DRENDO-838979 format. One record per residue: residue number from 1; y, x, z of N, C-alpha, C, O in turn; residue in one letter. Coordinates in steps of 0.1 Angstrom, whole numbers, plus 5000, padded with zeros to 4 digits. Atoms other than C-alpha are relative to their C-alpha. Example, Ala and Ser with C-alpha at 12.3 -4.5 7.8 and 13.67 -1.06 7.14 Angstrom:
% residues 2
{1,{4988,5009,5000},{4955,5123,5078},{5012,5009,5000},{5012,5019,5007},"a"}
{2,{4989,4991,5000},{4989,5137,5071},{5011,4992,5008},{5022,4997,5009},"s"}
% end
This chain:
% residues 212
{1,{5013,5001,5007},{2195,7365,9015},{5000,4995,4985},{5007,4984,4983},"m"}
{2,{5000,5008,5012},{2190,7357,8979},{4991,4989,5000},{4981,4989,5006},"a"}
{3,{5006,5013,5003},{2180,7322,8969},{4996,5000,4985},{5002,5007,4976},"t"}
{4,{5005,5004,5013},{2160,7309,8939},{4995,4986,5000},{5000,4978,5008},"c"}
{5,{5006,4993,5012},{2141,7297,8918},{5000,4990,4990},{5007,4992,4980},"c"}
{6,{5007,5008,5008},{2125,7268,8900},{5003,4986,5006},{4996,4983,5016},"l"}
{7,{5001,5014,4994},{2135,7231,8908},{4987,4992,4997},{4982,4990,4985},"a"}
{8,{5014,5007,5001},{2103,7214,8914},{4999,4985,5006},{5008,4979,5010},"l"}
{9,{5003,5014,4996},{2088,7182,8925},{5006,4997,5013},{5012,4986,5014},"l"}
{10,{4995,5005,4987},{2098,7182,8962},{5012,5009,5003},{5023,5003,5005},"r"}
{11,{4989,4990,4996},{2120,7215,8968},{4997,5013,4990},{4987,5015,4984},"q"}
{12,{5001,4986,5008},{2128,7249,8951},{4991,5009,5012},{4992,5010,5024},"p"}
{13,{5013,4991,4993},{2098,7272,8960},{5000,5012,4991},{4999,5012,4979},"l"}
{14,{5000,4989,5005},{2098,7308,8955},{4998,5009,5009},{5002,5007,5020},"c"}
{15,{5000,4987,4993},{2090,7343,8968},{5002,5012,4991},{5004,5010,4979},"n"}
{16,{4997,4990,5008},{2095,7375,8955},{4990,5013,5000},{4986,5018,5011},"f"}
{17,{5011,4992,5003},{2070,7401,8939},{5005,5014,5003},{5017,5015,5006},"g"}
{18,{4997,4988,4999},{2071,7438,8942},{5012,5007,4994},{5018,5016,4998},"d"}
{19,{4986,4993,5008},{2099,7445,8916},{5011,4992,5003},{5022,4994,4997},"e"}
{20,{4986,5009,4997},{2123,7418,8932},{4999,4987,4989},{5009,4980,4987},"g"}
{21,{4998,5010,5011},{2114,7393,8905},{4994,4986,5009},{4985,4986,5017},"e"}
{22,{5006,5011,4992},{2111,7358,8918},{4986,4993,4994},{4984,4994,4982},"p"}
{23,{5012,5006,5004},{2077,7339,8918},{5003,4987,5000},{5007,4982,5011},"c"}
{24,{4998,5014,5002},{2081,7305,8904},{4988,4992,5003},{4977,4998,5001},"g"}
{25,{5012,5012,4998},{2057,7274,8913},{5006,4988,4994},{5017,4984,4992},"y"}
{26,{4999,5016,5004},{2053,7241,8901},{4989,4993,5010},{4978,4998,5013},"d"}
{27,{5009,5009,4994},{2038,7212,8921},{4995,4989,4995},{5003,4984,4988},"e"}
{28,{5005,5010,5006},{2016,7184,8911},{4994,4992,5010},{4986,4997,5019},"t"}
{29,{5006,5010,4990},{2008,7152,8930},{4984,5000,5000},{4978,5001,4989},"p"}
{30,{5015,5003,5002},{1971,7147,8939},{4997,4988,5007},{5005,4983,5015},"l"}
{31,{5003,5015,4993},{1952,7116,8949},{4990,5004,5012},{4986,5016,5013},"a"}
{32,{5008,4997,4987},{1930,7112,8982},{4985,5002,4994},{4977,5009,5000},"f"}
{33,{5013,4994,5003},{1898,7113,8959},{4999,5010,4988},{4990,5010,4980},"d"}
{34,{5003,4988,5008},{1906,7143,8939},{4993,5009,5004},{4994,5011,5016},"d"}
{35,{5008,4988,4999},{1884,7174,8936},{5009,5010,5003},{5019,5012,4996},"i"}
{36,{4991,4986,4999},{1899,7206,8950},{4993,5009,4992},{4983,5006,4987},"t"}
{37,{5003,4990,5007},{1896,7239,8934},{4986,5005,5005},{4978,5012,4998},"p"}
{38,{5013,4995,4994},{1866,7246,8960},{4990,4989,5000},{4980,4990,5008},"w"}
{39,{5010,5009,5003},{1848,7216,8949},{4997,4989,5010},{4987,4983,5011},"e"}
{40,{5002,5012,4989},{1852,7192,8978},{5012,4989,4995},{5021,4991,4987},"t"}
{41,{4988,5011,5003},{1873,7158,8977},{5011,5005,5010},{5009,5012,5020},"t"}
{42,{4990,5000,4989},{1907,7158,8995},{4995,4991,5009},{4997,4996,5021},"l"}
{43,{5003,5009,4992},{1892,7129,9013},{4991,5007,5011},{4991,5002,5022},"a"}
{44,{5009,4991,4991},{1866,7154,9029},{5007,5009,5007},{5004,5011,5019},"e"}
{45,{4995,4990,4995},{1888,7181,9035},{5012,4993,5011},{5015,4999,5021},"d"}
{46,{4991,5007,4992},{1914,7155,9053},{4989,4997,5013},{4992,5001,5024},"i"}
{47,{5007,5007,4987},{1886,7139,9075},{4996,5013,5010},{4996,5011,5023},"a"}
{48,{5002,4988,4992},{1878,7176,9088},{5013,5003,5007},{5012,5006,5019},"s"}
{49,{4989,4993,4996},{1914,7186,9093},{5005,4990,5012},{5011,4995,5021},"l"}
{50,{4993,5010,4991},{1922,7153,9112},{4990,4996,5012},{4993,4987,5019},"e"}
{51,{5009,5002,4988},{1893,7153,9138},{5007,5008,5013},{5011,5019,5014},"i"}
{52,{4994,4995,4989},{1906,7154,9173},{4993,5012,5007},{4980,5014,5007},"a"}
{53,{5006,4988,4994},{1901,7187,9192},{5002,5003,5014},{5014,5001,5017},"q"}
{54,{4998,4998,4984},{1897,7195,9231},{5001,5015,4999},{4994,5021,4991},"h"}
{55,{4998,4984,4996},{1909,7230,9242},{5009,5002,5011},{5013,4992,5018},"g"}
{56,{4989,4996,4989},{1933,7249,9265},{5012,5003,4994},{5012,5010,4984},"m"}
{57,{4986,4997,5001},{1969,7250,9262},{5005,5007,5012},{5003,5004,5024},"w"}
{58,{4996,4989,4992},{1984,7280,9277},{5020,5001,4996},{5024,5001,4984},"r"}
{59,{4986,4994,5002},{2024,7286,9282},{5000,5011,5005},{4994,5014,5015},"w"}
{60,{4997,4987,4995},{2035,7322,9284},{5011,5000,5010},{5018,4990,5012},"s"}
{61,{4989,5000,4994},{2059,7335,9306},{5013,5002,4997},{5014,5008,4986},"e"}
{62,{4987,4999,5008},{2096,7336,9301},{5002,5015,5000},{4996,5023,5007},"s"}
{63,{4996,4986,5005},{2113,7367,9288},{5016,5001,5004},{5022,4992,5010},"t"}
{64,{4988,4996,4997},{2146,7381,9291},{5009,4992,4990},{5021,4989,4992},"d"}
{65,{4992,5010,5015},{2157,7361,9257},{4995,4987,5001},{5000,4979,4993},"e"}
{66,{5003,5013,5001},{2139,7329,9265},{4994,4995,5013},{4986,5002,5019},"l"}
{67,{5003,5005,4987},{2133,7307,9297},{4988,4989,4993},{4990,4982,4982},"d"}
{68,{5010,5011,5001},{2101,7285,9295},{4999,4993,5011},{4994,4998,5021},"i"}
{69,{5001,5008,4987},{2102,7256,9318},{4987,5001,5007},{4987,5002,5019},"a"}
{70,{5014,5002,4996},{2064,7254,9322},{4993,5013,5002},{4980,5013,5001},"d"}
{71,{5005,4985,5004},{2059,7294,9321},{4988,5001,5009},{4987,4997,5021},"e"}
{72,{5013,4994,4991},{2025,7306,9331},{4989,4987,5003},{4978,4989,5009},"g"}
{73,{5010,5010,4997},{2007,7272,9332},{4990,4999,4991},{4993,5003,4980},"s"}
{74,{5010,5003,5010},{1975,7264,9314},{4994,4984,5005},{4994,4979,5017},"e"}
{75,{5007,5015,4997},{1957,7228,9312},{4992,4996,4988},{4996,4999,4977},"f"}
{76,{5007,5005,5011},{1930,7212,9291},{5010,4989,4992},{5017,4980,4997},"p"}
{77,{4990,5009,5009},{1948,7195,9260},{4991,4995,4988},{4979,5000,4987},"a"}
{78,{5006,5007,5012},{1938,7174,9227},{5010,5004,4990},{5022,5002,4991},"m"}
{79,{4992,4997,5013},{1952,7186,9194},{4993,4989,4989},{4981,4987,4987},"a"}
{80,{5003,5010,5010},{1954,7160,9166},{5010,5001,4989},{5023,5001,4991},"q"}
{81,{4993,4998,5011},{1966,7165,9130},{4999,4985,4991},{4989,4980,4987},"f"}
{82,{5000,5013,5009},{1976,7133,9112},{5008,5001,4983},{5021,5002,4982},"i"}
{83,{4998,4998,5012},{1979,7137,9074},{5010,4990,4994},{5008,4978,4997},"a"}
{84,{4992,5010,5008},{2008,7121,9052},{4994,5000,4986},{4997,5009,4978},"d"}
{85,{5007,5000,5012},{1987,7111,9023},{5010,4998,4986},{5004,4999,4975},"l"}
{86,{4992,5000,5010},{2017,7107,9001},{5005,5014,4996},{5013,5014,4986},"a"}
{87,{4996,4988,4999},{2024,7144,9003},{4989,5011,4993},{4991,5023,4991},"t"}
{88,{5012,4991,5006},{1991,7156,8988},{5004,5008,4987},{5009,5001,4977},"l"}
{89,{4994,4995,5013},{1999,7182,8961},{4993,5015,4999},{4989,5021,5008},"r"}
{90,{5005,4985,5006},{1987,7215,8942},{5012,5005,4994},{5019,5000,4986},"l"}
{91,{4990,4988,5002},{2010,7243,8940},{4995,5010,4992},{4986,5016,4997},"r"}
{92,{5004,4992,5007},{2006,7267,8911},{5011,5009,4996},{5022,5004,4993},"e"}
{93,{4990,4990,5005},{2023,7301,8901},{5000,4997,4984},{4990,4996,4977},"h"}
{94,{4997,5002,5017},{2039,7294,8866},{5010,5011,4993},{5012,5012,4981},"v"}
{95,{4992,4988,5008},{2063,7323,8861},{5005,5009,5010},{5007,5007,5022},"e"}
{96,{4991,4990,4992},{2081,7354,8873},{4991,5009,5010},{4980,5005,5012},"g"}
{97,{5005,4990,4989},{2071,7382,8899},{4987,5006,4995},{4983,5004,4984},"g"}
{98,{5012,4992,5001},{2039,7401,8901},{4989,4991,5004},{4989,4985,5015},"d"}
{99,{5010,5012,4996},{2008,7379,8899},{4991,5003,5013},{4987,4993,5018},"g"}
{100,{5003,4998,4992},{1993,7399,8927},{5008,4996,5013},{5002,4991,5023},"v"}
{101,{4990,5004,4989},{2023,7394,8950},{5004,4985,5000},{5007,4981,5011},"a"}
{102,{4999,5013,4997},{2027,7358,8944},{4989,4993,5003},{4978,4998,5000},"c"}
{103,{5013,5009,4996},{2005,7330,8958},{4993,4996,4990},{4996,4996,4978},"d"}
{104,{5011,5007,5010},{1976,7316,8941},{5000,4984,4999},{5010,4978,5004},"g"}
{105,{5002,5015,4998},{1967,7280,8936},{4998,4994,5013},{4988,4998,5020},"t"}
{106,{5001,5004,4986},{1972,7263,8968},{4999,4985,5001},{5008,4979,4995},"t"}
{107,{4997,5015,4997},{1963,7226,8980},{5009,5000,5013},{5008,5008,5022},"v"}
{108,{4987,5002,4989},{1994,7214,9004},{4998,4987,5005},{4997,4978,4997},"m"}
{109,{5001,5011,4994},{1991,7186,9029},{5012,5000,5011},{5013,5009,5020},"i"}
{110,{4992,5002,4986},{2020,7175,9054},{4996,4990,5006},{4990,4981,5002},"d"}
{111,{5004,5010,4988},{2016,7158,9084},{5005,5004,5014},{5014,5013,5015},"g"}
{112,{4997,4996,4983},{2020,7161,9124},{4990,5003,5008},{4980,4996,5010},"m"}
{113,{5012,4991,4990},{2000,7183,9147},{5010,4996,5013},{5022,4999,5016},"l"}
{114,{4994,5002,4986},{2006,7168,9182},{4989,5005,5009},{4977,5005,5004},"t"}
{115,{5007,4996,4989},{1991,7182,9215},{5004,4993,5010},{5016,4990,5013},"f"}
{116,{4997,5010,4986},{1987,7160,9247},{4991,5005,5010},{4981,5011,5007},"t"}
{117,{5007,4996,4988},{1975,7167,9280},{4988,4988,5005},{4987,4978,4998},"d"}
{118,{5010,5009,4996},{1946,7148,9298},{5006,4985,5002},{4999,4975,5000},"e"}
{119,{4995,5014,4995},{1970,7121,9309},{5007,4993,4986},{5013,4983,4987},"q"}
{120,{4997,5005,5010},{1979,7115,9274},{5016,5002,4997},{5022,4995,4989},"g"}
{121,{4986,4995,5002},{2014,7130,9276},{5003,5010,4990},{4996,5021,4991},"t"}
{122,{4998,4992,5012},{2029,7146,9245},{5004,5014,5005},{5015,5015,5011},"v"}
{123,{4995,4986,4997},{2032,7183,9252},{5007,5007,4988},{5017,5015,4990},"v"}
{124,{4993,4996,5014},{2042,7192,9214},{4998,4993,4991},{4986,4990,4990},"v"}
{125,{5003,5006,5012},{2044,7174,9184},{5011,5004,4988},{5023,5002,4990},"s"}
{126,{4993,4993,5010},{2056,7190,9152},{4997,4998,4987},{4986,4994,4986},"i"}
{127,{5001,5002,5013},{2058,7186,9115},{4992,5013,4994},{4998,5023,4997},"p"}
{128,{5007,4987,5007},{2034,7212,9095},{4996,4996,4986},{4995,4984,4983},"i"}
{129,{5007,5002,5013},{2021,7216,9061},{4988,5009,5002},{4988,5021,5007},"t"}
{130,{5013,4994,5000},{1984,7224,9060},{4997,5006,4987},{4996,4998,4978},"a"}
{131,{5003,4994,5012},{1977,7249,9031},{4988,5007,5000},{4985,5014,5009},"e"}
{132,{5011,4992,5004},{1946,7263,9015},{5002,5006,4986},{5006,4999,4977},"r"}
{133,{4997,4994,5010},{1948,7289,8989},{4986,5003,4991},{4978,5009,4998},"m"}
{134,{5011,5000,5007},{1921,7291,8962},{4992,5015,5003},{4980,5017,5005},"q"}
{135,{5004,4986,5002},{1917,7329,8962},{4999,5006,5014},{4996,5018,5015},"a"}
{136,{4997,4995,4985},{1922,7333,9002},{4986,4999,5008},{4976,4996,5002},"s"}
{137,{5009,5005,4991},{1899,7328,9031},{4995,4986,4996},{5002,4980,4989},"s"}
{138,{5003,5014,5002},{1880,7295,9029},{5003,4990,5013},{4994,4984,5019},"p"}
{139,{4996,5008,4989},{1900,7276,9055},{5016,4994,4999},{5024,4999,4990},"q"}
{140,{4986,5006,5002},{1933,7255,9059},{5008,5009,5011},{5003,5014,5021},"y"}
{141,{4991,4993,4990},{1962,7272,9078},{5013,4996,4998},{5015,4990,4987},"a"}
{142,{4986,5004,5000},{1999,7266,9086},{5009,5010,5007},{5006,5016,5017},"s"}
{143,{4988,4990,4995},{2030,7287,9092},{5013,4993,5003},{5023,4996,4997},"a"}
{144,{4987,5007,5002},{2057,7263,9102},{5012,5010,5007},{5010,5017,5017},"p"}
{145,{4991,4996,4993},{2090,7274,9110},{5011,4992,5005},{5018,4985,4997},"l"}
{146,{4992,5012,4993},{2113,7254,9135},{5013,5006,5005},{5014,5015,5013},"l"}
{147,{4985,4997,4997},{2151,7257,9138},{5006,4985,5001},{5006,4978,4991},"t"}
{148,{5000,4995,4988},{2164,7245,9163},{4988,5001,5008},{4979,4993,5007},"p"}
{149,{5012,4999,4992},{2139,7257,9189},{4997,4987,5007},{4985,4985,5011},"i"}
{150,{5001,5015,4994},{2142,7221,9204},{4992,4992,4992},{4987,4982,4997},"s"}
{151,{5012,5005,5008},{2121,7210,9175},{4985,5000,5006},{4977,4991,5005},"m"}
{152,{5012,4997,4994},{2093,7227,9193},{4998,4992,5012},{4988,4985,5015},"f"}
{153,{5001,5004,4986},{2100,7218,9228},{5014,5002,5006},{5021,5012,5003},"s"}
{154,{4985,5001,4991},{2132,7208,9250},{4998,5009,5013},{5008,5012,5019},"t"}
{155,{5004,4992,4991},{2115,7230,9276},{5002,5014,4999},{5000,5022,5008},"g"}
{156,{4996,4984,5002},{2128,7263,9261},{5014,5001,4999},{5020,4992,4993},"l"}
{157,{4987,4997,4999},{2161,7276,9267},{5002,5016,4998},{4997,5025,5005},"s"}
{158,{4997,4986,5006},{2176,7307,9248},{5010,5006,5010},{5019,4998,5016},"e"}
{159,{4991,4993,4989},{2195,7333,9272},{5007,5009,4993},{5018,5013,4998},"t"}
{160,{4993,4990,5009},{2206,7357,9243},{5003,4993,4986},{4994,4987,4980},"v"}
{161,{4997,5006,5014},{2223,7346,9211},{4996,5012,4990},{4999,5024,4992},"e"}
{162,{5001,4993,5014},{2211,7360,9177},{5003,4992,4989},{5007,4980,4990},"f"}
{163,{4997,5004,5013},{2217,7354,9142},{4990,4988,4996},{4992,4978,4990},"e"}
{164,{5011,5007,5005},{2184,7340,9136},{4991,4994,5013},{4984,5002,5019},"t"}
{165,{5010,5000,4988},{2164,7321,9164},{4991,4988,4996},{4995,4976,4994},"m"}
{166,{5009,5009,5006},{2132,7302,9154},{4987,5000,5009},{4984,5010,5015},"q"}
{167,{5014,4998,4996},{2097,7293,9167},{4990,5002,4986},{4992,4994,4976},"v"}
{168,{5008,5000,5008},{2072,7303,9145},{4984,4999,5004},{4979,5005,5013},"v"}
{169,{5014,5003,4998},{2035,7290,9142},{4993,5005,4993},{4995,5006,4981},"g"}
{170,{5011,4995,5009},{2003,7306,9132},{4988,4990,5004},{4983,4990,5015},"r"}
{171,{5013,5010,4999},{1975,7279,9128},{4991,5001,4991},{4993,5001,4979},"i"}
{172,{5012,4999,5008},{1943,7281,9116},{4990,4990,5002},{4988,4986,5014},"n"}
{173,{5011,5006,4995},{1913,7258,9113},{4990,5009,4996},{4986,5010,4985},"w"}
{174,{5011,4990,5001},{1887,7285,9119},{4988,4993,4994},{4984,4982,4998},"v"}
{175,{5012,5005,5006},{1856,7279,9097},{5002,4987,4995},{4993,4980,4994},"d"}
{176,{4996,5013,5007},{1873,7249,9082},{5002,4989,5010},{5005,4977,5007},"q"}
{177,{5002,5011,4990},{1869,7231,9117},{5010,5003,5012},{5020,4996,5014},"e"}
{178,{4996,4997,4985},{1879,7247,9151},{5017,5005,4999},{5020,5015,4993},"r"}
{179,{4985,4996,5000},{1919,7249,9157},{5002,5013,5008},{4996,5014,5020},"l"}
{180,{4995,4989,4991},{1933,7282,9169},{5015,5003,4996},{5019,5006,4985},"s"}
{181,{4985,5001,5002},{1970,7283,9174},{5008,5008,5008},{5004,5010,5020},"v"}
{182,{4989,4990,4994},{1999,7307,9185},{5011,4994,4995},{5013,4991,4983},"q"}
{183,{4987,5001,5006},{2036,7299,9187},{5005,5011,5007},{5003,5015,5018},"f"}
{184,{4991,4985,4997},{2061,7330,9186},{5015,4994,5002},{5020,4985,4996},"h"}
{185,{4986,5003,5001},{2097,7329,9195},{5006,5013,4992},{5004,5025,4996},"y"}
{186,{4997,4990,5008},{2113,7350,9167},{5015,5000,4998},{5021,4990,4994},"y"}
{187,{4985,5000,5003},{2150,7362,9166},{5001,5015,4993},{4994,5024,4993},"t"}
{188,{4993,4987,5009},{2170,7387,9144},{5013,4999,4997},{5018,4989,4992},"n"}
{189,{4985,4999,5002},{2205,7397,9143},{5003,5014,4989},{5000,5026,4993},"t"}
{190,{5000,4988,5009},{2213,7420,9112},{5011,5009,5002},{5023,5007,5001},"m"}
{191,{4987,4990,4996},{2231,7453,9121},{5006,5007,4988},{5018,5011,4988},"l"}
{192,{4996,4993,5012},{2232,7467,9085},{4993,4991,4990},{4985,4983,4994},"t"}
{193,{5004,5007,5010},{2223,7453,9051},{4985,4999,5001},{4979,4989,4996},"a"}
{194,{5015,4996,4999},{2187,7466,9057},{4994,5002,5013},{4982,5005,5013},"t"}
{195,{5006,4997,4985},{2182,7469,9096},{5007,4988,5008},{5017,4983,5005},"t"}
{196,{4995,5011,4993},{2184,7443,9123},{4993,5002,5013},{4985,5011,5014},"g"}
{197,{5006,4999,4989},{2172,7439,9158},{4998,4988,5006},{5007,4979,5004},"e"}
{198,{5004,5013,4997},{2155,7410,9175},{4986,5001,5010},{4981,5012,5014},"g"}
{199,{5016,5000,4992},{2122,7400,9195},{4991,4989,4992},{4994,4980,4984},"v"}
{200,{5009,5007,5006},{2089,7386,9186},{4992,4996,5013},{4985,5005,5017},"f"}
{201,{5009,4999,4987},{2071,7371,9217},{4993,4987,5000},{4998,4977,4995},"s"}
{202,{5008,5012,5000},{2043,7345,9222},{5007,4991,5010},{5012,4995,5021},"l"}
{203,{4994,5010,4992},{2056,7313,9237},{4988,4991,5005},{4987,4989,5017},"i"}
{204,{5014,5007,4996},{2022,7293,9239},{4990,4999,4989},{4993,4999,4978},"a"}
{205,{5015,4999,5007},{1987,7291,9225},{4992,4989,5004},{4993,4984,5015},"e"}
{206,{5011,5009,5000},{1960,7265,9219},{4988,5005,4995},{4988,5010,4983},"f"}
{207,{5015,4996,5005},{1922,7274,9215},{4992,4986,5002},{4991,4981,5013},"e"}
{208,{5010,5012,5001},{1898,7244,9206},{4987,5006,5006},{4983,5017,5002},"a"}
{209,{5012,4996,4998},{1866,7246,9222},{4992,5004,4990},{4994,5000,4979},"d"}
{210,{5010,4997,5008},{1837,7264,9207},{4992,4988,4994},{4989,4978,5001},"e"}
{211,{5008,5013,5007},{1818,7240,9182},{4985,5005,5005},{4981,5017,5006},"i"}
{212,{5013,4997,4996},{1782,7237,9195},{4992,5003,4987},{4980,5006,4987},"p"}
% end
């Protein structure tokens, strides 16, 4: 896979537009009381993101490729995101690529997302980056990629080897508040330069209670 592109504040960041041109981005540090592109303060946004949320955690059934120790179980749980204020930043598209294909202006916040059961035992605790793009839907979201899968949970065991094996998260603060979360097991082995084989299966999910 091609790599790129522009040495930036924290790490090289890029993706490719329709013509194969790299989209280059720049990142600028933000302060806790800065105003976002949608006219809230970061303090207001973080206060909303860090609200502890009660809901249901569900482990999926094992598959031919992945054993899940607590497969099929579900139980009440709490979710809590804690932001790292030193990582507040604004990412902007500065060069390359197709303006439509490249990401727009985005506020980014690193932190830890932790799920605990009713006894306070940690079920899963992972690093994520909460992001909200100015031109997209009005909510924060995160899509962490965790490799090896033990970063997600030691209760997972791979039974088939692939070139790529990782946990993919889909995390959304629905309506800027209620957490909706899914974690999938993603694998791939390239067979040719353009084709491959693998699996994409649900591992676990968390749905926060409806807000009154």
